[in-house]
C-alpha positions, 0 to 999 in steps of 0.5 A: 798828284796821289800821296801814299803813306803807311800808317793811319795817323800819317793820313790825317796829318798829311791831309791837314798839311794839304789844307795849308798848301794847295800845291800839295792837293791830291788823294792820300792812299794808305798801304795798310799791311805791316810788312816788317812782320811775317812771311814774304816768300812769293808775296807777289803771287797767289800762293804767297799772298794766301800764305801771308793772309793765313799767318795773319789769321793765326796771329789775330786768332782769339785776340782783339783783332780776330777775323779782321783779315777777312773783313776786306779792310786791309787789301793792299793788292786791291789798293795798288791794282786801282792805283796802277790803273789810275796811273795808266789812264792818266799819264799826267798823274804823279805819285809821292811816296812818303816814308819816315825812317822806320822799318814799317815805312821802309818795308812798305816802300820795298813792297810797293816799288815792284808796282811802280817801275813802269811809271818811272819819272812819275814816282817821287820819294820823300824819305824823311831820314835824319832830318830835323824838324820843329815840333809843336813846342818849337824844339828841334826833333828827328821824327821816326814817324810821319805823324809826329810832324806838325802839318805846317812843317810838311810845307818844308818837307815837300822840298825834299821830294825827288824821283825815285831813280833808275838805280833805285828801281833796279837795286831795291827790288833786288834787295827786297827779293833777298829779304823775301827769300830768307824765310825770316819773320821780323825786319828791323831797320839798321839805317838808311834803307838797310833792313836786317831780318830776325826770327819770329821770337826777336822781341820775346826777350824784351817782352819778358822783362815787363812780366813781373811777380805781380798779376798784370793784364796783358794789355799793361805788359804790352803797353809798357813794352810799347812805351819803354822799349827802344824797338817796337812792333804793333800790339797784335803782334806782341799779343801773339807772341805773349801767348806763345811765351805762355805756351812754355808753361813758365808763367801763371795766367788767370782768366781767358787767354783771348783779348789783351784785357781778358787775362792776367799774367805773372812769373810762375810762383816757386812752389816749396819743395816737399820734405820727405816724411813730413 
């Protein structure tokens, strides 16, 4: 059995769950890119793959993750090639795709499904949408992320595994292709597996709310956004958007506009009007 997840934190908690139930024994593989943001045109061919890589280089340039694109740390195409090879060599192997109800997991699922079609009947989905679980305090909650589910609760979640249907293998890739061809930069989950798209500046208006008249490090502005906003995205994307907003000239900045702890931002001070003849 091969388990597929879409977040680093999910890997750790799923491995702990596997320790509690040997029937879940298997390798845990992470799809690492965040397909909820960025360009998707021609994403399965060389031109589109390189265009997306270049977009990520631009987003991460001069920031906390500068250069990460070219380290080889994130290479989902290599990961999926190895996965397909394993499935072809071992006809008894099964894949379990774990996803929670968030845009990141659902976008990753859509991207992955193209490569899974030849293994229909051996690919299972565990989509934990709108399902109650018990947290560490014994309270019922509805998780948006897999890693917030206690390991022991995964023993209940495994009962939800079902094969990806023939209909899903036909319809879901078509829906994904439509999204890929729209040319938008941000994907938001409306419910179920329905994704809608927006322009790259989608988060800007909300991010602006956390810039005040006092000096704040960019890291504080971003962390406040992540902790208080209902709809969030990765800190690297937010840093990129903050830098884009600063280019408009509507804010005062001090420090080197590079890593999120290197510079401070505040709303531009209003300069007193000059009085003629004064």
